[in-house]
C-alpha positions in Angstrom: -3.7 18.6 68.5 -2.0 16.1 66.3 1.6 15.4 67.0 3.6 14.5 64.0 7.1 13.1 63.7 9.4 12.7 60.7 12.7 10.7 61.0 15.2 11.5 58.3 17.8 8.9 57.5 20.7 9.9 55.1 22.8 8.0 52.7 26.5 7.4 53.2 27.5 10.5 51.2 24.1 12.1 50.9 23.4 14.0 54.1 20.6 16.3 55.4 22.1 19.4 53.6 21.7 17.8 50.1 18.7 18.8 48.1 16.3 15.8 48.5 16.7 15.6 52.3 17.1 19.4 52.8 13.8 20.2 51.0 12.0 17.1 52.4 12.8 18.3 55.9 11.7 21.9 55.2 8.5 20.5 53.6 7.5 18.3 56.6 8.3 21.1 59.1 6.0 23.3 57.1 3.4 20.6 57.4 3.7 20.6 61.2 6.1 17.7 61.7 8.8 17.5 64.4 12.0 16.3 62.7 14.7 14.0 63.9 17.8 13.7 61.7 19.7 10.4 62.0 23.5 10.6 61.3 26.0 7.8 60.8 29.6 7.5 61.8 32.4 5.3 60.6 30.7 4.0 57.6 32.6 1.7 55.2 33.8 3.1 51.9 34.0 1.6 48.5 30.9 -0.5 49.0 29.3 -0.1 45.5 29.2 -3.5 43.9 30.4 -5.3 47.0 27.5 -7.2 48.6 29.2 -7.9 51.9 30.3 -4.3 52.4 26.8 -3.2 51.5 25.3 -5.5 54.1 27.9 -4.2 56.6 26.9 -0.6 55.8 23.2 -1.4 56.3 24.0 -3.1 59.6 25.9 -0.1 60.8 23.2 2.3 59.6 20.5 0.3 61.4 22.5 -0.1 64.7 23.1 3.7 64.8 19.5 4.4 63.9 18.4 2.1 66.7 20.7 3.8 69.2 19.6 7.3 68.2 15.9 6.4 68.5 16.2 4.3 71.6 14.4 6.9 73.8 11.8 7.7 71.3 8.1 7.1 72.3 6.4 6.7 68.9 3.1 6.2 70.6 3.1 9.9 71.5 2.7 10.8 67.9 -0.5 10.5 65.8 1.5 10.5 62.6 5.0 9.1 62.0 7.0 9.4 58.8 10.3 7.9 57.9 12.2 9.5 55.0 15.3 7.6 53.9 17.9 8.1 51.2 19.9 5.2 49.8 21.3 3.1 52.7 19.0 5.1 54.9 16.0 3.4 53.2 17.3 0.0 54.4 17.6 1.3 58.0 14.2 2.9 57.8 12.5 -0.2 56.4 14.1 -2.5 58.9 13.4 -0.2 61.8 9.7 0.2 60.9 9.4 -3.5 60.3 11.3 -4.7 63.4 9.6 -2.3 65.8 6.2 -2.5 64.1 5.9 1.3 63.8 2.7 2.5 62.2 4.5 4.9 59.8 4.5 6.1 56.2 7.8 5.8 54.5 9.4 7.7 51.7 12.4 6.2 50.0 14.7 8.3 47.9 16.8 6.1 45.6 16.4 2.9 47.6 18.9 0.1 47.2 17.8 -3.5 46.6 18.2 -4.5 50.2 15.5 -2.1 51.2 12.9 -4.4 49.7 13.8 -7.2 52.0 11.3 -6.0 54.6 7.6 -6.2 54.8 6.9 -2.6 54.0 3.6 -0.9 53.5 2.5 2.7 52.9 5.6 3.5 50.9 6.4 6.1 48.2 9.7 5.5 46.3 11.8 7.5 43.8 14.6 6.3 41.6 16.5 7.3 38.5 17.0 4.9 35.6 20.7 5.8 35.5 21.2 4.9 39.1 24.4 2.7 39.3 23.5 1.5 42.8 20.3 -0.3 41.9 19.0 -2.7 39.3 15.9 -0.9 38.1 14.3 -4.1 36.7 14.7 -5.9 40.0 13.3 -2.9 41.9 10.3 -2.6 39.5 9.6 -6.3 40.1 9.8 -5.9 43.9 7.6 -2.8 44.1 4.9 -4.5 42.0 4.7 -7.4 44.4 4.8 -5.1 47.4 2.3 -2.5 46.0 4.7 0.4 46.5 4.3 3.5 44.4 7.6 4.0 42.5 8.5 7.1 40.4 11.3 6.7 37.9 13.2 9.6 36.5 14.9 9.2 33.1 18.7 9.8 32.9 18.9 10.5 36.7 21.6 9.0 38.9 21.7 8.0 42.5 21.1 11.6 43.6 18.1 11.9 41.2 20.2 14.2 39.1 21.2 14.3 35.5 23.6 16.5 33.4 21.0 19.3 32.9 20.6 21.7 35.9 17.2 22.9 34.8 16.0 19.3 34.5 17.4 18.6 38.0 15.3 21.5 39.4 12.2 20.1 37.6 12.9 16.6 39.0 13.3 18.0 42.5 10.1 20.0 42.2 8.2 16.9 41.1 9.7 14.8 43.9 8.7 17.4 46.5 5.2 17.8 45.1 4.7 14.0 45.2 6.3 13.9 48.6 3.8 16.5 49.9 0.8 14.8 48.3 1.8 11.5 50.0 2.4 13.1 53.4 -0.9 15.1 53.6 
């Protein structure tokens, strides 16, 4: 029997109870994955637009991810999946790269630092009204890295816009693409 593991890494203010991560976790459990939720403590605040604080937040997220996964034997699993949101995408990409984990990755609203690692087998989602990322820079990086990127018009860093019905359609599309990538 295949053993499958999904590691879910949150953003600073976007935790496992928020729509993208909540439904992604439910989806992968439905697909037979064991789920580990990473959590962060004592993250810096007011980091948007401050490159040094963003680096610091990424370092903290990675260190805490490393600590929480220190006893994990990834070789016991036939399939490994990392799902990150915002700063969690940086920690996921760095962890998979540093530890040479054979894993798929899903990045919900990745920040630019996420693309600093040699990442393969990645699916990414971003809104074109995301104030945390320069969409043109990200488009350039994904084309060089051969990453599939889905862009949602008028959506912010939570992949939400001003229209609730549109938000539900976006979430439905993101989860359908997530499922197709995972299976």
